[in-house]
N, C-alpha and C positions, 0 to 999 in steps of 0.2 A: 610340168604335172604335180602336183602332191597326191596324199593318199585319198580325198576323197570330194577334188574340182581337179575336173580335168582341162585346164585352160591353161595354155601359155602364158608366161609370166606378163608378159608386157598386157594381154587382153585383157585385164581388171586394174580398175581406175585405182588413184588412192584413196577416193572417198568410197565408201561401199555403205548403202542401205541396206537395213539389215531385219525384213519381214521374218516372222516364223513361217511362214505361212508361206509356201513355194507357189503358188496361185495368184498371193498376193504380191508375189517378186515379179511376175510375170503381166499382171494387171498393170503396177507400177511401172514398170519399165513401157511397156506399149502404151501406156495415158500419155505420161510426164516426159521419157527421153527421145531423143530426136534419132533414129537411123539403129534401136535399141538390136543388139547381135546377141542372141544365146551362147554362152560360153561353157553351160554344166547345164549335167542332163542327168547326173554322175545320182541312184538312189532317186532321182525323180526329186532332188532339191535344186531346182534350176536359178541360174546366174544369168546376168545379163547385163551390158556395158553399154551405152549410148552418150548421149551430149546431152548438156539441159545449159542454155543460152552460154553455151561457148566453152562447158568445164563437161570433161570426162567423168560419167560416173557411171557404178556399178552397183547391181541390186541381187543379193543373196540373198535366199533361206537359208533357214537354218534350223527348222523345226524346233519342236517344242520340248523348253526344259536348257536349264543353265550346261549339263554333260555336253549335250547335243550344238548347243551355241557355242561351246568353247571350241569343238573340234573346227569349226569352221571359222571362228576370231582366227583361232591361234594358226594357223594356214593360211588367213589371209593377210593377216601381219608378215609371218615370218615365210612365208616362199612367195608371195606376192606383192609387199611390200606396200599393203594398205596405212593410212597415216589418222583418216578418221573415219568412225564407225559411227554409225548413227542407228538405230535400233527403233524399228518404227514400229508400233505392235499393240493390239489388245490388253483390257486388264479392266478388272471387278471393282466397282465401287467399294470403298469401305466406311462412304460420309456419305449424308442425306445432301448436301449441296455438290456431291459431285454425281453429276445425274449420265445417264445414256449420251453419247457422242459429246461429251466432255473430253477436252485435251487436256492429260497432263505429262507435264515434264519432268524427269526425275533427279530430284538436285543429291539425292541420296540413295541406298536400296538397303535397306535390312534384310534379312533372308532368315528362311528355316533351311538351306539347304546346309550342307554336309560337307559342302565343295572349301570352304574359306577354315572352315572350324582343322579339317584337315591341314591345311598348310599353316594357321598360325593357331596350333597348340596352346588353349588355357589364356590365348588372348584374343579380345575382337577389333576386323578389320575395318575399317568404316569405308565403303565403297562409294565415290561421288563421281559427280558430273565433271566433264571437263568446262573451266568456266568459259573460256572463248566461246565454245559451239553454244552454251548454256545462252551467254548473251545474247550472241547473233541470233538464235532462235528466240528468243524473247522478246527481242528488237525488233523481228521480224513481223513478229504475232501485234505486236501495238499498232507496230506502222499499218497494218492491212488487218486495223480493227479485228482479229480473232483472239477472243476471248481464253485463255488458257488457265490454269492452275498447276501451281509448281511447291515441290515439296520431296516428302519421303515416301518412297514407295515398297511394299513388301514383294522380295522375289521367295518363291518357296517350289519345291519339287513333288508337292501332290497337288490334282486340278480337285479331285476329291476327298477335301478331309473328313475324316473321322467326327471332329471335333465341331458340330455344323455352326454352331454361333460362337466359335475359337476367334473370328473376326474384330470382335467386339473390344476385345484385350489390345489387338492395335490400332482400329479406330480410336481410343482413348488415348493413346500415347500420338494421336495427330496423322498415320499413318494415313493416306490419301486414297490407294486402293494399292489390289494383289496382280500380279504378274508371273513370271518366269525364268526373267534372263536377266533384268538390270546388274544385280549383285556380280554374276559372271561377268559381265562387259566391262563393267568398271574394272573388276579387280584385275583381268588381263589387260585391258588399256592401259592401266598404271606399272602396271609390272615391264612392258615392251615401251615405257614413253610415247605412247601414240596419243591421240585424244579420242572420248567417247561419248556420246548421247544419247538418251533414251527418253522419245517420244511417243505416248501412249492415246492411245480412244478407246471410252469406255464401252464397252460392249458389252457386260452384266454390273447388277448392281445387288450386291449381298445386301444390304438394306431392305429395297423393295421387292428383290427377286427377278424383276423383269429382265430381260434380256433380249439382242438382236439378230437377228438370220445369219448363218454362215455365208450366204451370200451379201449381203450387207457389209459383215468383215471385210470379207475379199475386195469388193468394189467402191466403196461408197467413202472411205476415211481418207478424203482428199485436202482436208482441210490440214492435216497430219504431217503429208506429204509434203504439201506446200511448206510449211514451215520446217519440214526438214531440210528440204533442196534451197530455201531462203536460207539457211547454216550455212552452207559452205562457201 
């Protein structure tokens, strides 16, 4: 067992999908995996292992934000031997052509978080996706006629910003959407030389003010999960 995961080491697969919401982890396991077994309930952060087309796959909730996600990623990598970490999460659009339910694959992740700033003082680290996972995901989407957008995303520590139109600065520089974990995941994966990818579904738009319900966020992002599983 690790500090925040109660599983025995062999209970977790080398490939782990990482939704922030533990209830989405439950939905993914019960919808897409064969014979899923719940290996973690500590702090309500559910984790499951099952099979997908003969391959062992785990799904682990990580909570919201880089600090929470890094706890689970660190333990999955160092205590359980995870080699492929794929975040499957929601995001808010910064662009008029990135609309509700669109799928975004993060090639890189800018950030307003202080995590990397404290690690790389007076320097800027550029967190990026693993090319192998990225190519497999984009190839799967193309093969199955799933429209995606790929590019730079923003990882922020604040869900509720004080400056409500600050997103326009990032949008002007081509950032597609905002979320809360990608930069941390890409950085820790690089540190420990494992593979990481972030796949997002747009649940809100800062451009139009539209959003979808929390129920739909938990149980309807099927195309994103199909791409993630197609990349393993």
